[in-house]
C-alpha positions as CSV (number, residue, x, y, z in Angstrom):
1,M,-111.0,-186.2,82.1
2,M,-112.4,-182.7,82.5
3,T,-114.2,-181.8,85.6
4,N,-117.8,-180.5,85.5
5,P,-116.7,-176.9,86.3
6,E,-114.2,-177.0,83.4
7,Q,-117.0,-178.4,81.1
8,D,-119.4,-175.6,82.1
9,R,-116.7,-173.0,81.7
10,W,-115.8,-174.4,78.2
11,S,-119.5,-174.2,77.2
12,R,-119.7,-170.6,78.2
13,V,-116.4,-169.8,76.3
14,K,-117.8,-171.4,73.2
15,N,-121.1,-169.5,73.5
16,R,-119.1,-166.3,73.9
17,L,-116.9,-167.1,70.9
18,R,-120.0,-168.0,68.8
19,S,-121.6,-164.6,69.5
20,N,-118.3,-162.8,68.9
21,V,-117.5,-164.2,65.4
22,G,-121.0,-165.2,64.2
23,E,-122.6,-168.6,63.6
24,D,-121.2,-169.2,60.2
25,V,-117.6,-168.5,61.1
26,Y,-117.9,-170.4,64.4
27,T,-119.3,-173.5,62.5
28,S,-116.5,-173.3,59.9
29,W,-113.5,-172.9,62.3
30,F,-114.4,-173.7,65.9
31,A,-117.1,-176.4,65.9
32,R,-114.4,-179.2,66.0
33,M,-112.2,-177.5,68.7
34,D,-112.0,-179.5,72.0
35,L,-110.8,-178.6,75.4
36,E,-108.0,-180.8,76.6
37,G,-107.5,-179.2,80.0
38,V,-106.7,-176.1,82.1
39,Q,-103.5,-175.8,84.1
40,D,-102.3,-172.7,85.9
41,E,-102.2,-169.8,83.3
42,S,-102.5,-172.1,80.3
43,V,-105.5,-173.6,78.4
44,R,-104.9,-176.6,76.2
45,L,-107.2,-176.9,73.1
46,S,-107.1,-179.3,70.2
47,V,-108.3,-179.4,66.6
48,P,-108.4,-182.3,64.1
49,T,-106.2,-180.8,61.3
50,R,-103.0,-178.8,60.9
51,F,-104.8,-176.4,58.6
52,L,-107.4,-175.6,61.3
53,K,-104.6,-175.1,63.8
54,S,-102.6,-172.7,61.6
55,W,-105.7,-170.8,60.5
56,I,-106.9,-170.3,64.1
57,Q,-103.5,-169.2,65.3
58,A,-103.1,-166.7,62.4
59,H,-106.6,-165.2,62.6
60,Y,-108.4,-165.8,65.9
61,A,-105.7,-166.3,68.5
62,E,-106.5,-163.3,70.5
63,R,-110.3,-163.7,70.2
64,V,-110.1,-167.2,71.7
65,L,-107.8,-165.9,74.4
66,S,-110.1,-162.9,75.2
67,C,-113.1,-165.2,75.5
68,W,-111.2,-167.4,78.0
69,Q,-110.0,-164.4,79.9
70,A,-113.6,-163.2,80.3
71,E,-114.2,-166.5,82.2
72,M,-110.7,-166.8,83.8
73,P,-108.7,-163.6,84.0
74,E,-105.7,-165.5,85.1
75,V,-105.3,-167.3,81.7
76,H,-102.5,-165.8,79.6
77,R,-101.8,-168.5,77.1
78,I,-103.6,-170.9,74.7
79,D,-101.8,-174.1,73.7
80,L,-103.3,-175.4,70.5
81,T,-102.4,-178.9,69.2
82,V,-103.5,-181.3,66.5
83,R,-105.2,-184.4,67.7
84,S,-105.9,-187.7,65.9
85,A,-108.1,-190.7,66.7
86,V,-105.4,-191.8,69.2
87,R,-105.3,-188.6,71.1
88,P,-102.5,-189.5,73.7
89,V,-100.0,-190.4,70.9
90,V,-100.7,-187.1,69.1
91,Q,-100.2,-185.1,72.3
92,A,-96.9,-186.8,72.9
93,K,-95.7,-185.9,69.4
94,E,-97.2,-182.5,68.9
95,A,-95.5,-179.7,70.8
96,P,-98.1,-177.1,71.9
97,V,-97.7,-173.7,70.3
98,P,-98.3,-170.9,72.8
99,V,-100.5,-168.0,71.9
100,E,-99.6,-165.1,74.1
101,V,-101.7,-162.1,75.2
102,R,-101.0,-158.8,73.4
103,R,-98.8,-157.5,76.2
104,A,-96.6,-160.6,76.1
105,P,-93.0,-160.2,75.0
106,A,-93.3,-162.4,71.9
107,P,-93.7,-160.0,68.9
108,E,-93.9,-162.7,66.3
109,L,-97.1,-164.1,67.8
110,R,-98.6,-160.7,68.4
111,S,-98.1,-159.8,64.7
112,T,-100.5,-162.5,63.6
113,A,-103.4,-160.4,64.8
114,T,-102.7,-157.3,62.6
115,A,-105.4,-155.5,60.7
116,P,-104.8,-157.0,57.3
117,V,-105.5,-160.4,58.6
118,S,-109.0,-159.3,59.7
119,A,-109.5,-158.4,56.1
120,N,-108.9,-162.1,55.3
121,H,-111.5,-163.1,57.9
122,D,-113.9,-160.6,56.4
123,A,-113.5,-162.1,52.9
124,L,-114.0,-165.6,54.1
125,G,-117.0,-164.5,56.1
126,G,-118.5,-163.4,52.8
127,S,-119.9,-160.2,51.4
128,P,-123.0,-158.7,53.1
129,L,-126.3,-160.3,52.2
130,D,-129.7,-158.4,51.9
131,P,-132.3,-160.4,53.8
132,R,-135.0,-159.3,51.2
133,L,-133.2,-161.0,48.3
134,T,-134.6,-164.5,48.6
135,F,-136.4,-166.9,46.2
136,A,-139.7,-166.0,47.8
137,S,-139.3,-162.4,46.7
138,F,-138.0,-163.1,43.2
139,V,-140.6,-162.6,40.5
140,V,-140.3,-165.1,37.6
141,G,-141.0,-164.1,34.0
142,R,-140.2,-165.1,30.5
143,S,-136.8,-163.4,30.5
144,N,-135.5,-165.1,33.7
145,T,-137.2,-168.5,33.9
146,L,-134.2,-170.5,33.0
147,A,-131.8,-168.6,35.3
148,H,-134.3,-169.0,38.1
149,A,-134.7,-172.7,37.6
150,A,-131.0,-173.3,37.4
151,A,-130.4,-171.3,40.6
152,R,-133.1,-173.2,42.4
153,Q,-131.5,-176.5,41.3
154,V,-128.2,-175.4,42.7
155,A,-129.7,-174.1,46.0
156,E,-131.6,-177.3,46.6
157,G,-128.7,-179.6,46.0
158,R,-127.2,-181.6,48.9
159,R,-123.7,-182.5,49.7
160,G,-122.6,-185.5,47.6
161,D,-125.2,-184.9,44.9
162,P,-123.7,-184.9,41.3
163,V,-123.3,-181.4,40.0
164,M,-125.4,-180.9,36.9
165,F,-123.8,-177.8,35.4
166,N,-120.6,-176.2,36.6
167,P,-120.0,-173.4,36.7
168,L,-123.5,-171.8,36.5
169,Y,-122.8,-168.4,34.8
170,I,-125.6,-165.8,34.8
171,H,-125.2,-162.5,32.9
172,A,-127.5,-159.6,32.6
173,G,-127.5,-155.8,32.5
174,V,-127.9,-153.6,35.6
175,G,-131.0,-154.1,37.7
176,L,-132.3,-157.2,36.0
177,G,-132.0,-159.5,39.0
178,K,-128.7,-161.4,38.8
179,T,-127.6,-160.3,42.3
180,H,-131.0,-161.2,43.7
181,L,-130.7,-164.7,42.3
182,L,-127.1,-165.2,43.6
183,Q,-128.0,-164.0,47.1
184,A,-131.1,-166.2,47.1
185,V,-128.9,-169.2,46.3
186,T,-126.7,-168.3,49.3
187,W,-129.6,-167.8,51.7
188,A,-131.3,-171.1,50.6
189,G,-128.1,-173.0,50.5
190,N,-127.0,-172.0,54.0
191,S,-130.4,-172.4,55.6
192,G,-130.0,-176.2,55.6
193,N,-126.7,-176.0,57.5
194,E,-125.5,-179.0,55.4
195,R,-123.4,-177.2,52.9
196,K,-121.2,-174.1,53.3
197,V,-122.2,-171.5,50.7
198,L,-120.0,-168.5,50.4
199,Y,-121.1,-165.3,48.6
200,L,-118.4,-162.9,47.5
201,T,-118.3,-160.0,45.2
202,A,-115.3,-159.9,42.9
203,E,-114.0,-156.9,44.7
204,K,-114.2,-158.8,48.1
205,F,-112.3,-161.7,46.5
206,M,-109.5,-159.4,45.3
207,Y,-109.4,-157.7,48.7
208,G,-109.1,-160.9,50.6
209,F,-106.5,-162.4,48.3
210,V,-104.3,-159.3,48.4
211,A,-104.6,-159.1,52.2
212,A,-103.6,-162.8,52.5
213,L,-100.5,-162.1,50.3
214,K,-99.5,-159.2,52.5
215,T,-99.8,-161.2,55.7
216,Q,-98.2,-164.4,54.1
217,T,-101.3,-166.4,54.8
218,A,-102.2,-166.9,51.1
219,L,-101.9,-170.7,51.3
220,A,-104.4,-170.9,54.1
221,F,-106.7,-168.5,52.3
222,K,-106.6,-170.7,49.2
223,E,-107.2,-173.9,51.1
224,A,-110.1,-172.3,52.9
225,L,-111.8,-171.1,49.7
226,R,-111.3,-174.6,48.1
227,G,-113.1,-176.1,51.1
228,I,-116.3,-174.3,50.3
229,D,-119.2,-176.4,49.0
230,V,-120.8,-173.7,46.9
231,L,-118.8,-170.6,45.9
232,V,-120.9,-167.7,44.6
233,I,-119.0,-164.8,42.9
234,D,-120.9,-161.6,41.9
235,D,-119.8,-158.9,39.5
236,L,-117.0,-160.9,37.9
237,Q,-116.4,-158.1,35.4
238,F,-114.6,-156.2,38.1
239,L,-112.0,-158.9,38.7
240,Q,-108.6,-157.2,38.0
241,G,-104.9,-158.0,38.3
242,K,-103.0,-160.9,36.7
243,S,-102.1,-162.6,40.0
244,T,-105.7,-162.3,41.3
245,Q,-107.1,-163.7,38.1
246,A,-104.6,-166.6,38.1
247,E,-105.6,-167.4,41.7
248,F,-109.3,-167.2,40.8
249,C,-108.7,-169.6,37.8
250,H,-106.8,-172.1,40.1
251,T,-109.7,-171.9,42.7
252,L,-112.3,-172.3,40.0
253,N,-110.5,-175.4,38.6
254,A,-109.9,-176.9,42.0
255,L,-113.6,-176.5,43.0
256,I,-115.0,-177.8,39.8
257,D,-112.6,-180.8,39.6
258,A,-113.5,-181.6,43.2
259,G,-117.2,-181.6,42.3
260,R,-118.0,-178.4,44.2
261,Q,-120.5,-176.0,42.8
262,V,-119.5,-172.5,41.5
263,V,-122.1,-169.8,40.6
264,I,-121.0,-166.6,38.9
265,A,-122.7,-163.5,37.7
266,A,-121.5,-160.7,35.5
267,D,-122.9,-158.0,33.2
268,R,-121.8,-159.7,30.0
269,P,-121.1,-163.3,28.7
270,P,-117.7,-164.9,29.3
271,S,-116.5,-164.2,25.7
272,D,-117.0,-160.5,26.2
273,L,-114.9,-160.2,29.4
274,E,-111.9,-158.9,27.6
275,S,-109.9,-158.2,30.8
276,L,-110.0,-161.9,31.8
277,D,-107.4,-164.5,30.9
278,D,-108.4,-166.8,28.0
279,R,-108.2,-169.8,30.3
280,V,-110.7,-168.3,32.7
281,R,-113.1,-167.4,29.9
282,S,-112.8,-170.9,28.4
283,R,-113.6,-172.5,31.8
284,L,-116.5,-170.2,32.4
285,A,-118.0,-170.9,29.0
286,G,-117.7,-174.6,29.6
287,G,-120.6,-174.5,32.2
288,L,-124.1,-173.4,31.8
289,V,-124.2,-169.8,30.5
290,V,-127.6,-168.1,31.0
291,E,-128.7,-164.6,30.0
292,M,-131.4,-162.8,31.9
293,G,-133.1,-160.6,29.3
294,S,-134.8,-157.2,29.7
295,L,-138.0,-157.1,31.8
296,G,-141.2,-157.4,29.8
297,E,-144.2,-155.3,30.7
298,E,-145.9,-158.3,32.4
299,L,-142.9,-159.1,34.5
300,R,-142.5,-155.4,35.4
301,H,-146.1,-155.4,36.6
302,G,-145.5,-158.5,38.7
303,I,-142.4,-156.9,40.3
304,L,-144.4,-153.7,41.1
305,K,-147.2,-155.8,42.8
306,S,-144.5,-157.8,44.7
307,R,-142.9,-154.6,46.0
308,V,-146.3,-153.1,47.1
309,A,-147.1,-156.3,49.0
310,A,-143.7,-156.1,50.7
311,A,-144.3,-152.5,51.7
312,R,-147.7,-153.4,53.1
313,T,-146.1,-155.7,55.7
314,H,-144.8,-152.5,57.4
315,H,-147.4,-150.0,56.2
316,A,-150.7,-151.9,56.3
317,T,-152.8,-149.0,54.8
318,F,-150.5,-148.4,51.8
319,D,-152.2,-149.1,48.5
320,V,-151.4,-148.5,44.8
321,P,-154.4,-148.6,42.5
322,E,-154.3,-150.9,39.5
323,D,-154.3,-148.1,37.0
324,V,-151.2,-146.7,38.6
325,L,-149.4,-150.0,38.5
326,Q,-150.2,-150.4,34.9
327,Y,-148.9,-146.9,34.1
328,L,-145.7,-147.6,36.0
329,A,-145.2,-151.0,34.2
330,R,-145.6,-149.3,30.8
331,A,-143.6,-146.2,31.5
332,I,-140.6,-147.5,33.6
333,T,-138.8,-149.9,31.3
334,H,-135.1,-149.6,32.3
335,N,-134.6,-152.0,35.2
336,G,-136.1,-153.5,38.4
337,R,-134.3,-151.0,40.7
338,D,-136.2,-148.1,39.0
339,L,-139.4,-150.0,39.7
340,E,-138.6,-150.4,43.3
341,G,-137.6,-146.7,43.5
342,A,-140.9,-145.7,42.1
343,I,-142.8,-147.7,44.8
344,N,-140.6,-146.2,47.5
345,R,-141.4,-142.7,46.3
346,L,-145.1,-143.3,46.2
347,L,-144.9,-144.8,49.7
348,A,-143.0,-141.8,51.1
349,H,-145.3,-139.2,49.4
350,S,-148.4,-141.1,50.6
351,K,-147.2,-141.4,54.2
352,L,-145.5,-138.1,54.7
353,N,-148.3,-136.1,53.1
354,N,-151.1,-138.4,54.3
355,Q,-152.5,-138.6,50.8
356,P,-153.7,-141.6,48.8
357,V,-151.7,-142.7,45.7
358,T,-153.3,-141.4,42.5
359,L,-152.3,-141.6,38.8
360,E,-151.6,-137.8,38.8
361,M,-149.3,-138.2,41.8
362,A,-147.5,-141.1,40.2
363,E,-146.9,-139.2,36.9
364,R,-145.5,-136.3,38.9
365,E,-143.3,-138.3,41.3
366,V,-141.6,-140.7,38.9
367,R,-141.1,-138.3,36.0
368,D,-137.3,-138.6,36.1
369,L,-137.4,-142.4,36.2
370,I,-139.1,-142.5,32.8
371,R,-136.0,-142.7,30.5
372,P,-135.8,-142.7,26.8
373,S,-135.4,-146.2,25.5
374,E,-131.8,-147.2,25.2
375,P,-130.4,-148.4,21.9
376,K,-130.2,-152.1,21.5
377,R,-126.9,-153.7,22.8
378,I,-125.4,-155.1,19.6
379,K,-123.1,-158.1,19.8
380,I,-120.3,-158.9,17.4
381,E,-121.9,-162.3,16.7
382,D,-125.1,-160.5,15.6
383,I,-123.0,-158.3,13.2
384,Q,-121.3,-161.4,11.7
385,R,-124.6,-163.2,11.2
386,V,-126.3,-160.2,9.6
387,V,-123.4,-159.3,7.3
388,A,-122.9,-163.0,6.3
389,R,-126.6,-163.2,5.3
390,Q,-126.5,-159.8,3.4
391,Y,-123.5,-160.9,1.3
392,N,-124.4,-164.6,1.0
393,V,-121.3,-165.9,2.7
394,S,-121.0,-168.0,5.8
395,R,-119.9,-166.8,9.2
396,S,-116.9,-169.2,9.1
397,D,-115.9,-167.5,5.9
398,L,-115.7,-164.2,7.7
399,L,-113.5,-165.8,10.4
400,S,-111.3,-167.7,7.9
401,S,-108.0,-166.6,6.2
402,R,-109.6,-166.6,2.8
403,R,-108.6,-163.5,0.7
404,T,-111.0,-163.8,-2.2
405,A,-112.9,-160.6,-3.1
406,N,-116.3,-162.0,-2.2
407,V,-115.1,-162.6,1.4
408,V,-112.7,-159.7,2.0
409,R,-115.2,-156.9,1.5
410,P,-117.9,-158.4,3.8
411,R,-115.3,-159.1,6.4
412,Q,-114.1,-155.5,6.3
413,V,-117.7,-154.2,6.5
414,A,-118.3,-156.4,9.5
415,M,-115.2,-155.2,11.3
416,Y,-116.2,-151.6,10.5
417,L,-119.6,-152.2,12.0
418,A,-118.1,-153.9,15.1
419,K,-116.0,-150.8,15.7
420,T,-118.8,-148.3,15.2
421,L,-121.7,-150.1,16.8
422,T,-120.0,-151.7,19.8
423,L,-117.6,-150.6,22.6
424,R,-115.1,-153.4,21.8
425,S,-111.5,-152.6,21.4
426,L,-109.5,-153.2,18.1
427,P,-107.6,-156.2,19.7
428,E,-110.9,-157.7,20.9
429,I,-112.5,-157.3,17.5
430,G,-109.5,-158.9,15.8
431,R,-109.6,-161.8,18.2
432,R,-113.3,-162.3,17.4
433,F,-112.6,-162.4,13.7
434,G,-110.3,-165.4,13.7
435,G,-107.5,-164.1,15.8
436,R,-106.5,-161.2,13.6
437,D,-104.1,-158.4,14.6
438,H,-105.6,-155.1,15.6
439,T,-103.8,-153.4,12.7
440,T,-105.8,-155.5,10.3
441,V,-109.0,-154.3,12.0
442,L,-107.8,-150.7,11.8
443,H,-107.0,-151.0,8.1
444,A,-110.5,-152.5,7.5
445,V,-112.2,-149.6,9.4
446,R,-110.3,-146.9,7.5
447,K,-110.9,-148.7,4.2
448,I,-114.7,-148.8,4.7
449,E,-114.8,-145.3,6.0
450,A,-113.1,-144.0,2.9
451,L,-115.3,-146.1,0.6
452,V,-118.6,-145.0,2.3
453,S,-117.7,-141.4,1.8
454,R,-117.6,-141.7,-2.0
455,D,-119.6,-144.9,-2.9
456,N,-123.3,-144.3,-2.5
457,A,-124.2,-148.0,-3.1
458,L,-121.9,-149.2,-0.3
459,S,-123.1,-146.3,2.0
460,E,-126.7,-147.5,1.5
461,E,-125.7,-151.1,2.2
462,V,-124.0,-150.1,5.4
463,E,-127.0,-148.0,6.6
464,S,-129.3,-150.9,5.8
465,L,-127.1,-153.3,7.9
466,K,-127.2,-150.8,10.8
467,R,-131.0,-150.6,10.7
468,Q,-131.3,-154.4,10.7
469,L,-128.9,-154.7,13.7
470,Q,-130.7,-151.9,15.7
471,E,-134.3,-153.2,15.1
């Protein structure tokens, strides 16, 4: 039995540890740690699983020790054991593993607290979250209604609930709100303290995995990731490296098979992520894939009003007239970040110069944010559909191995348009046309280029197809 002074001291150590590592990390790794006793220069602690024991020893040994030394400077060792329901039996079988202070003569124990391990800890602590990016500040419009509804459904789920769609895959261009939704899911999911929701960028995932490999703690890193209730991965298009992608695929499969939720965002659909392994693309496409479209004028107006209201919480006198909001909503069409930047400029100009916001001021201050409209992003599927309709063949004909003249020419035209109107590589285009070799695509492109230069009828057909695709 612990004495009252030991219990009080243990409570203070836990509070110190909680403030040192943060509430989320403390809850994940230390909430089930118990004090068994204090004797001379040694503190005996226990945890319920071998995994917790190895993880704490590898990543937090010196933090636990330093927290104890703040209470008891004479402590120089932590003995960590695994307990079971029959605690005395476990203590008899489990030999305590000492964790020495940094100046102790055991180099193999000191090496567990090297810098790369803290990188692991950083990754499992998650990527930074912006407190402004919540569901309350997300403006819903026609282009993001489905993505918002799916994200809310995920965030409001409880542990043990059946997973409706897994993974949830959201894709959109820059500044259209996908990161906002993913962080909102994380904030809402963690607020209930029932489920562990981890938000990671693809870069952070790669960094954590590589650091775990370097420090030979990859197994613990994998097990910790697979213990997450909801894993949220942002900017998946940046995931690089065969070993990292393979580990991501294994983690994805393990979580989905265990009924855990996975939410992913990228700037394009799974089929367009050429750098990813086919198995990963297939698993991603098997969930709910939702595109967040461009912001309509009504939605842009709503975002502007929301940003003005947010600015007013700190600057009560700040006001943007309705005619200025309407002008900004019409003129700034690129993305939501430009809209927020416009409001920030008006706020700065108004406060620093002590002048009200006017239409003339807005036209002057946001001039560089008014960009020419970008050409429509054309997809290979759109090209195949339009070409098939033009030449009265089916899309499956274009993807088939048929070599009849009424199919070969449309297929070559479609490949030519895919090369000239998209950024896809020759191997990717070949893959999307029934798994053809890149040399077949190159032959088709050169063939149509040569014909267009001397066949006016074909040249007009190709230009007509381009106009249809760009409308």
